C-alpha positions, 0 to 999 in steps of 0.5 A, spaced: 770 385 838 764 387 833 763 382 827 764 388 822 771 388 824 772 380 823 776 377 817 770 374 815 765 379 817 759 379 812 760 371 810 755 366 812 756 359 812 750 354 811 753 348 815 750 341 814 756 337 817 756 333 824 761 330 828 768 333 827 772 334 821 766 339 818 764 342 824 772 343 826 772 347 819 766 351 820 768 353 827 774 356 825 770 360 819 766 362 825 772 364 829 774 369 824 767 372 823 763 368 819 756 367 821 755 360 821 748 356 821 748 349 823 743 345 821 741 340 826 735 334 826 730 336 831 730 332 838 737 329 836 742 334 833 749 333 832 752 326 834 757 329 839 752 332 843 751 325 847 758 323 846 760 323 853 761 323 859 763 328 861 757 333 860 756 340 862 750 342 866 751 337 872 751 331 867 744 333 863 747 337 858 751 337 852 758 332 851 764 336 852 766 333 845 760 337 842 763 343 845 770 342 842 768 344 835 761 348 835 763 355 838 761 361 834 755 358 831 747 358 831 743 352 832 737 351 827 733 345 828 730 343 821 729 336 819 731 336 811 729 329 810 722 332 810 720 336 804 718 342 808 725 342 811 729 341 805 725 347 802 727 351 808 734 349 807 734 351 800 731 358 801 737 359 806 742 357 801 742 363 796 743 368 803 750 364 804 756 364 801 759 357 803 755 350 804 759 345 808 756 338 808 759 331 810 754 326 807 756 320 803 757 322 796 750 323 793 746 322 800 743 329 799 741 329 792 734 326 794 733 332 798 735 337 793 741 339 797 746 336 793 751 341 789 748 341 783 741 343 786 744 348 790 749 351 785 742 352 780 739 357 785 746 360 788 751 359 782 757 363 787 756 358 792 762 355 795 760 348 796 765 343 801 763 336 801 767 332 806 767 325 806 772 319 808 774 317 801 772 322 796 767 323 791 770 318 786 774 312 786 772 305 788 771 306 796 767 313 795 761 310 798 764 307 804 763 311 811 769 314 813 771 314 820 778 317 823 780 311 826 779 307 820 783 312 816 789 313 820 789 305 819 788 305 812 792 312 810 799 309 813 799 313 820 798 307 825 803 303 821 808 308 823 806 310 830 807 305 836 813 301 839 817 297 834 815 290 837 808 293 839 801 293 836 800 299 831 797 305 835 793 311 833 793 318 835 789 319 841 787 325 838 783 324 831 788 327 827 785 325 820 779 329 822 782 335 824 787 335 819 781 334 814 778 340 817 784 344 816 785 343 809 777 344 808 778 351 811 784 353 806 780 350 800 774 354 802 777 360 803 781 360 796 775 358 793 771 364 796 776 369 794 775 366 787 768 366 787 768 374 790 773 375 784 769 372 778 762 370 781 763 363 780 762 358 785 765 351 785 764 344 789 770 342 794 771 334 794 775 334 801 776 327 803 779 324 810 784 319 806 786 324 801 788 329 807 791 323 811 796 321 806 798 328 804 800 329 811 804 323 812 809 329 810 817 327 810 815 319 812 811 319 805 816 323 802 822 318 805 818 312 802 816 315 795 824 317 794 827 310 797 821 305 796 823 303 803 817 302 807 818 306 814 818 302 820 815 304 827 820 307 831 816 308 838 818 315 840 824 316 836 825 320 829 826 317 823 831 321 820 834 325 827 838 322 833 837 323 839 830 325 838 826 321 843 824 320 850 829 318 855 828 316 862 831 321 868 832 320 875 824 321 876 821 321 870 822 322 862 824 328 858 824 329 850 831 330 848 830 333 841 837 334 838 837 337 831 844 338 829 851 336 830 852 342 834 847 341 838 849 334 840 856 337 842 853 342 846 849 336 849 855 332 851 858 338 854 852 340 858 852 332 860 859 332 861 860 326 856 865 324 851 860 321 846 861 326 841 868 324 840 865 317 838 866 316 831 859 312 831 856 319 834 860 324 831 854 326 825 847 325 825 847 320 819 852 316 824 847 317 830 841 315 826 845 308 823 847 307 830 841 309 834 840 303 838 848 304 841 846 311 842 840 310 846 844 305 850 849 310 851 845 315 853 840 311 858 845 311 864 847 319 863 840 321 863 838 317 869 843 320 873 839 327 874 832 329 875 827 331 869 827 338 872 835 338 873 836 336 866 831 341 863 835 347 867 842 345 864 840 343 857 836 350 856 842 353 859 846 350 853 841 352 848 839 344 847 832 343 845 828 339 850 822 338 854 817 335 859 812 330 858 806 334 861 799 331 863 793 335 861 793 338 868 800 340 868 799 343 861 793 348 863 797 350 869 803 352 865 805 359 866 806 360 859 800 357 857 796 361 862 800 368 859 798 366 852 791 365 854 789 358 851 783 357 855 777 362 856 770 362 859 764 362 854 757 363 857 750 361 853 744 365 853 741 361 859 748 363 863 751 356 863 758 357 863 764 353 860 771 353 859 774 352 852 780 352 848 781 359 844 783 359 837 790 359 837 792 364 831 794 371 833 792 377 829 794 384 830 788 387 826 782 382 825 783 377 831 779 371 831 774 371 837 769 367 841 762 371 840 757 365 841 758 359 846 757 352 843 749 353 842 743 348 845 740 344 840 735 349 836 736 355 840 737 360 834 731 356 829 726 362 830 730 368 830 734 365 824 728 364 820 725 370 822 731 374 820 733 371 814 727 368 811 722 373 813 717 368 816 712 370 821 709 367 827 703 363 823 708 360 818 713 359 824 707 355 828 705 351 822 713 349 821 
């Protein structure tokens, strides 16, 4: 698909973010056709380039972590801590509609790259600032990391076994949710800027986003005043909605209503649905421990595959717990095209997860593999700033 058929064709992003939340947001914008200019420090680049193993190129290239969040971008190596570098970035800003950064509040002001400075030369700019704690408040100057935010934002207090230690998610969900919220805000602000010519600063913080995505558990507390406790793999409001052992492994049983529970009992040859303690979801939640004890010998009597076959036939939601090798080998995952091969200019190939959104007219696409550091510096400065060979050599 050519760039001019993409949803965000003609939109250019100046990306000063690094690590995950910001790069995740700009990668998504790039997937939808935006021209993303990733500014990186010469000789070092994004921190995640060295966050390995594993690495590509026989262990000598970029880390897989970097590859996960940096497709569809140009890499432009500019040291904006120098006056010349900061001036180059300022010259690029009027040629962009979106500016993304994740420095601490006020951290870019000394370089003339803060919102006020950029808005003075490009009043329509959508300037997205991603931080750990936001631009205001007593914690504003603190550095923010996903792990800390999962703890401070309550997620870890809800995750893990009831008698175990608080547990983080294996995937950096605070960073990723923040990146997704940032994309939503950027597109909303871009629509406003296109209508009115008025840009704005977006203040997007990991802690704010983590608290927002507590969803039903946050609402439970706000409604009842009762602090939710860790339930391991069980659901706070539905039962049975949990992991159970089978004859050869485990299965996820996700019974969402009373009708599904009766269907489960028929498929299992069990009379549990006739027990008053288990007749309704409310009673099952109240008596969840007794329910789990009753279900345990029933589920252990068959293999995981046998249960999935029987329960799918009965239209009872269930599923296996796949390891990643099983995930990527799953025939449905393969049929949906979840993985693609991307190639750098030097011929280096890599396997990448694709953008998961399917669109009938303007689908996202991978036009650029995650670039080596500085690959696009000279081309970008020639194309957008009109620099000649002498000026480039001086830089």
